[in-house]
C-alpha positions as CSV (number, residue, x, y, z in Angstrom):
1,M,-72.8,-31.5,66.1
2,F,-69.2,-31.5,68.0
3,K,-69.3,-29.8,70.8
4,G,-65.3,-29.0,71.8
5,D,-63.5,-30.3,74.5
6,H,-64.9,-32.3,77.2
7,P,-64.0,-30.6,80.4
8,A,-61.9,-34.1,81.3
9,V,-59.3,-32.6,78.6
10,G,-58.4,-29.4,80.4
11,R,-57.7,-31.2,83.5
12,V,-55.5,-33.6,82.1
13,M,-53.7,-30.8,80.2
14,R,-53.7,-29.0,83.9
15,R,-52.4,-32.1,85.6
16,A,-49.5,-32.3,83.1
17,S,-48.5,-28.4,83.8
18,E,-48.9,-29.2,87.4
19,L,-46.1,-32.4,87.1
20,A,-43.8,-30.4,85.3
21,R,-44.3,-27.4,87.6
22,E,-44.1,-29.9,90.9
23,F,-40.7,-31.6,89.4
24,G,-39.4,-28.3,88.9
25,H,-39.2,-29.0,84.7
26,A,-38.3,-26.4,82.4
27,R,-41.1,-27.2,80.2
28,V,-44.4,-29.1,79.8
29,G,-43.5,-32.1,77.3
30,S,-45.7,-34.7,75.6
31,E,-44.1,-36.9,78.3
32,H,-46.0,-35.0,81.3
33,L,-49.1,-35.8,79.1
34,L,-48.4,-39.3,79.1
35,L,-47.6,-39.2,83.0
36,A,-51.0,-37.2,83.6
37,L,-52.6,-39.9,81.4
38,T,-51.6,-42.7,84.0
39,E,-54.3,-41.4,86.0
40,G,-57.0,-41.9,83.5
41,P,-57.2,-43.9,80.5
42,L,-53.6,-45.3,80.8
43,P,-53.7,-46.9,84.1
44,G,-50.7,-49.3,85.2
45,L,-47.8,-48.1,84.2
46,G,-44.6,-48.6,86.1
47,G,-41.6,-47.1,86.2
48,V,-43.2,-43.8,83.3
49,E,-42.3,-41.5,86.5
50,Q,-38.8,-42.3,87.2
51,V,-38.5,-42.1,83.0
52,V,-40.0,-38.5,82.7
53,H,-37.1,-37.6,85.3
54,R,-34.4,-38.8,83.0
55,A,-35.7,-36.8,80.5
56,A,-35.2,-33.4,81.8
57,P,-34.2,-31.2,81.0
58,D,-34.3,-31.5,77.5
59,G,-38.1,-33.4,77.2
60,A,-38.3,-36.8,76.1
61,G,-38.7,-35.8,71.9
62,V,-35.2,-34.5,72.4
63,A,-33.8,-37.7,74.0
64,A,-35.4,-39.5,71.2
65,D,-33.9,-37.7,68.8
66,R,-30.3,-38.7,70.5
67,E,-30.9,-41.8,70.7
68,A,-31.8,-42.1,67.0
69,L,-29.1,-39.8,66.2
70,A,-26.4,-42.1,68.3
71,V,-27.3,-45.4,65.5
72,L,-25.6,-43.1,63.3
73,G,-22.8,-42.3,65.2
74,V,-23.8,-38.8,66.0
75,D,-23.9,-36.8,69.5
76,L,-26.3,-33.8,69.3
77,G,-24.5,-32.5,72.7
78,P,-25.4,-30.1,74.9
79,L,-28.6,-28.6,73.5
80,P,-29.9,-25.0,74.3
81,G,-33.5,-25.2,75.7
82,A,-34.7,-23.3,73.2
83,L,-34.1,-24.8,70.5
84,A,-36.2,-28.0,71.1
85,D,-39.7,-25.7,71.1
86,R,-38.6,-23.7,68.0
87,R,-41.7,-22.5,66.5
88,P,-42.4,-23.6,62.8
89,A,-41.6,-20.8,60.2
90,K,-44.7,-20.4,58.9
91,E,-47.8,-21.2,60.5
92,P,-50.6,-22.7,58.9
93,L,-53.4,-21.1,57.6
94,F,-55.6,-23.5,59.3
95,P,-57.0,-23.2,62.2
96,L,-57.1,-19.6,62.5
97,G,-55.1,-18.4,65.3
98,A,-52.9,-20.7,65.5
99,G,-49.7,-18.4,65.6
100,K,-51.5,-16.8,68.3
101,A,-52.0,-19.8,70.5
102,R,-48.7,-20.9,69.6
103,R,-47.2,-17.6,71.5
104,R,-50.0,-18.2,74.1
105,C,-48.3,-21.6,75.4
106,A,-44.6,-19.8,74.7
107,R,-45.9,-17.5,77.9
108,A,-47.1,-20.2,80.0
109,V,-45.2,-21.1,83.4
110,P,-43.7,-23.6,82.6
111,P,-44.1,-23.1,78.6
112,I,-46.0,-25.8,76.8
113,G,-43.5,-27.6,74.5
114,L,-44.6,-28.1,70.3
115,D,-44.6,-31.7,71.1
116,L,-47.4,-31.4,73.9
117,Q,-49.4,-28.8,71.6
118,A,-49.2,-31.3,68.2
119,V,-49.9,-34.1,70.3
120,Y,-53.2,-31.7,71.2
121,A,-54.1,-30.5,68.1
122,A,-54.1,-34.1,66.7
123,S,-56.1,-35.5,69.7
124,L,-58.6,-32.9,68.6
125,R,-58.0,-34.1,64.5
126,L,-58.6,-37.4,65.2
127,A,-61.6,-36.7,67.7
128,L,-63.2,-35.0,64.2
129,A,-62.4,-37.8,61.7
130,R,-63.4,-39.9,63.8
131,R,-67.0,-38.1,64.0
132,E,-66.9,-37.9,67.2
133,R,-69.4,-35.6,69.8
134,R,-66.5,-34.5,72.0
135,H,-63.1,-34.3,72.3
136,R,-61.9,-36.8,75.0
137,V,-58.8,-37.8,76.9
138,E,-58.9,-41.0,75.0
139,H,-58.2,-39.2,72.2
140,L,-55.2,-37.7,73.6
141,A,-54.1,-40.8,74.7
142,L,-54.5,-42.1,71.7
143,A,-52.5,-39.4,69.4
144,L,-49.7,-39.6,72.0
145,V,-49.3,-43.4,71.6
146,A,-49.8,-43.4,67.8
147,L,-47.5,-40.3,67.0
148,D,-45.1,-39.2,69.6
149,P,-41.3,-40.3,69.4
150,G,-41.0,-38.6,73.1
151,A,-44.0,-40.9,74.4
152,D,-42.4,-44.1,72.5
153,W,-39.1,-43.4,73.9
154,V,-40.7,-42.9,77.5
155,L,-42.4,-46.3,76.8
156,R,-39.5,-48.4,75.9
157,A,-37.3,-47.1,78.6
158,A,-40.4,-47.8,81.2
159,G,-40.4,-51.3,79.8
160,A,-44.1,-51.2,77.9
161,D,-44.7,-52.1,74.3
162,R,-45.8,-49.2,72.5
163,G,-47.7,-50.7,70.1
164,E,-49.8,-53.4,72.4
165,L,-50.7,-50.5,74.2
166,L,-51.9,-48.9,71.1
167,D,-53.7,-52.4,70.3
168,R,-55.7,-51.8,73.8
169,L,-57.0,-48.2,74.0
170,A,-57.9,-48.7,70.4
171,S,-60.2,-51.9,71.6
172,A,-61.3,-50.0,74.2
173,F,-62.0,-46.4,72.9
174,P,-63.4,-47.6,69.3
175,P,-65.1,-44.9,67.0
176,P,-68.8,-44.4,66.9
177,R,-71.0,-47.0,65.2
178,R,-74.0,-44.3,65.3
179,N,-75.1,-45.2,61.3
180,R,-74.0,-46.8,58.3
181,M,-73.8,-43.1,56.7
182,L,-71.6,-42.1,59.3
183,R,-69.2,-45.1,59.1
184,A,-69.1,-44.5,54.9
185,E,-68.4,-41.2,55.1
186,R,-65.7,-41.8,58.0
187,R,-64.5,-44.4,55.6
188,V,-64.4,-42.4,52.2
189,G,-62.5,-39.6,53.7
190,C,-60.1,-41.0,56.1
191,R,-57.0,-41.5,54.1
192,S,-57.2,-37.5,53.5
193,R,-57.9,-36.7,57.4
194,C,-55.2,-39.1,58.3
195,R,-52.3,-37.5,56.0
196,D,-53.8,-34.1,57.7
197,I,-52.9,-35.3,61.4
198,V,-49.3,-36.5,60.6
199,R,-48.6,-33.9,58.6
200,G,-49.6,-31.3,60.9
201,Y,-47.9,-33.2,63.8
202,Q,-44.8,-33.3,61.8
203,H,-44.8,-29.9,60.8
204,T,-45.2,-28.2,64.2
205,T,-42.5,-30.7,66.0
206,G,-39.7,-31.3,63.0
207,R,-40.3,-34.9,64.0
208,T,-41.7,-37.9,62.3
209,A,-44.3,-39.8,63.5
210,V,-43.9,-42.9,65.2
211,A,-47.1,-44.9,63.7
212,P,-48.7,-42.8,61.1
213,S,-50.0,-46.0,59.4
214,A,-52.0,-47.0,62.5
215,L,-54.2,-44.0,62.6
216,A,-56.9,-45.4,59.9
217,T,-57.8,-48.2,62.0
218,L,-58.4,-45.6,64.7
219,V,-60.4,-43.8,62.5
220,H,-62.6,-46.3,61.4
């Protein structure tokens, strides 16, 4: 039976919000979660805090967007903060209450960015796809490093190898191996579950996931 969030998940999410407040940043983004996770499953990542400061005020996701568009000769210029966290035009039917949760995040102080919301949702779905008993901070780390362009931008700017980091995380936190039936069921549904995780992330953020193909190895 799935038991929901481990208490440590709430603690690391609150820590991300605390960091944004301490820094005087206008929003809580995936970069603040990455920094919070360096106190847990992502130790030894030097230079992340300095890069998080560089990403303000728009956030690491917008910094990644700027970098990608600059290659095409497009300059975003000043970006109104509201554009970075504009809600999807149509909320998905499931999970129930998604729209209400989105509004609650927007009222938080500072507001919780769509990138962080999307990483949390992808992380929870990853835990379910792996048939875990709890949603834990390592799922947040796996989803963040595998999917989020903002986290990828921070890691590259800090001189870290995202692929190597993801491999290390996958090795340290493999899916459960409780019995053959569990493994077979997980393998059969892997493709559709991974597709749903990526689709949900991209729908919420409007950004392309960094390494969606890596999810399959994280699930089974």
